[in-house]
C-alpha positions as CSV (number, residue, x, y, z in Angstrom):
1,X,-0.1,0.0,0.1
2,X,2.7,2.5,0.8
3,X,4.3,2.0,-2.7
4,X,0.9,2.8,-4.2
5,X,0.4,5.8,-2.2
6,X,4.1,7.1,-3.2
7,X,3.6,6.2,-6.7
8,X,-0.1,7.8,-7.0
9,X,1.3,10.9,-5.4
10,X,4.4,11.0,-7.6
11,X,2.4,10.7,-10.8
12,X,0.3,13.7,-9.9
13,X,3.4,15.6,-8.8
14,X,5.1,14.8,-12.1
15,X,2.2,16.0,-14.1
16,X,1.9,19.3,-11.9
17,X,5.7,19.6,-12.7
18,X,5.1,19.4,-16.3
19,X,2.0,21.5,-16.3
20,X,3.9,24.2,-14.5
21,X,6.7,24.0,-17.4
22,X,3.9,24.2,-20.1
23,X,2.5,27.2,-18.6
24,X,5.6,29.1,-18.3
25,X,6.6,28.2,-21.8
26,X,3.1,29.7,-22.8
27,X,3.7,33.0,-21.0
28,X,6.9,33.2,-23.2
29,X,9.2,32.9,-20.2
30,X,12.2,30.9,-21.9
31,X,15.9,31.1,-22.0
32,X,16.4,30.9,-18.2
33,X,15.2,28.0,-15.7
34,X,11.9,29.7,-14.7
35,X,9.9,26.7,-14.5
36,X,12.4,24.8,-12.4
37,X,12.7,27.6,-10.1
38,X,9.1,27.8,-9.8
39,X,8.5,24.3,-9.1
40,X,11.4,24.3,-6.5
41,X,9.9,27.2,-4.7
42,X,6.2,26.0,-4.9
43,X,7.3,22.6,-4.0
44,X,9.2,23.7,-0.8
45,X,6.2,25.8,0.2
46,X,3.9,22.9,-0.4
47,X,6.3,20.5,1.6
48,X,6.2,22.9,4.6
49,X,2.4,23.0,4.7
50,X,1.9,19.4,4.4
51,X,4.6,18.5,7.0
52,X,3.2,21.3,9.4
53,X,-0.3,20.3,8.9
54,X,0.3,16.5,9.2
55,X,2.3,17.1,12.5
56,X,-1.2,18.2,14.1
57,X,-3.1,14.8,12.8
58,X,-3.1,11.5,14.3
59,X,0.0,9.4,13.5
60,X,-2.1,6.6,11.7
61,X,-3.7,9.0,9.2
62,X,-0.4,11.0,8.9
63,X,1.8,8.5,8.0
64,X,-0.3,7.5,4.8
65,X,-1.0,11.3,4.0
66,X,2.9,12.0,4.4
67,X,3.6,9.0,1.8
68,X,1.0,10.3,-0.7
69,X,1.4,14.1,-0.4
70,X,5.0,14.7,1.0
71,X,7.0,11.7,-0.4
72,X,4.8,11.1,-3.4
73,X,3.4,14.5,-4.6
74,X,5.9,16.9,-3.5
75,X,8.6,14.5,-4.5
76,X,7.4,14.1,-8.0
77,X,6.6,17.7,-8.2
78,X,10.4,18.3,-7.2
79,X,13.0,16.7,-5.3
80,X,14.2,20.0,-4.0
81,X,11.3,20.0,-1.8
82,X,12.7,16.8,0.0
83,X,16.2,18.4,0.2
84,X,14.6,21.5,1.7
85,X,12.8,19.3,4.3
86,X,16.0,17.4,5.1
87,X,17.9,20.8,5.8
88,X,15.1,22.0,8.0
89,X,15.1,18.9,10.1
90,X,18.8,19.3,10.7
91,X,18.4,22.8,11.5
92,X,15.6,22.3,13.7
93,X,17.6,19.6,15.7
94,X,20.1,22.3,16.3
95,X,22.7,20.5,13.9
96,X,23.6,23.8,12.2
97,X,27.0,22.5,11.0
98,X,25.4,19.3,9.6
99,X,22.7,21.4,8.0
100,X,25.2,23.7,6.3
101,X,27.5,20.8,5.1
102,X,24.5,19.1,3.8
103,X,23.3,22.1,1.9
104,X,26.9,22.8,0.4
105,X,27.7,19.3,-0.4
106,X,24.2,18.7,-2.0
107,X,24.4,21.6,-4.3
108,X,28.1,21.3,-5.2
109,X,28.3,17.5,-5.5
110,X,25.0,17.1,-7.5
111,X,26.2,19.7,-10.0
112,X,29.6,18.4,-10.2
113,X,27.9,14.7,-10.6
114,X,25.9,16.1,-13.6
115,X,28.9,17.7,-15.1
116,X,30.8,14.3,-14.6
117,X,28.0,12.3,-16.2
118,X,27.6,14.5,-19.2
119,X,31.4,14.6,-19.6
120,X,31.6,10.7,-19.5
121,X,28.9,10.4,-22.1
122,X,30.5,12.8,-24.4
123,X,33.7,11.5,-24.0
124,X,35.4,14.6,-22.8
125,X,37.1,16.1,-19.8
126,X,35.5,18.3,-17.6
């Protein structure tokens, strides 16, 4: 059942991300990653709403809803929302150094990994 909830939420999240991209292109906003920026900000905002609202519900209901809405929908809409939640969790536990390390390493290493993969496929040095 957990996989079904995550999959269902993820499918709707991915469709939402695609829809935002289509809308932004219709508005003529091209040449810069406006759609990615928009879904990252909106997805992080939605993740905050979902987590805060679920914290007020019963654990039995909130677990399924978290799988559907946070892991599934927000994760399908943008994985940046999950990254943001992880950062906030470290911050709220008072682990500021860990939070900052996670922030820096996630951004730098993810971009470096993308460059490395592209270079590998293209057969060139970075």
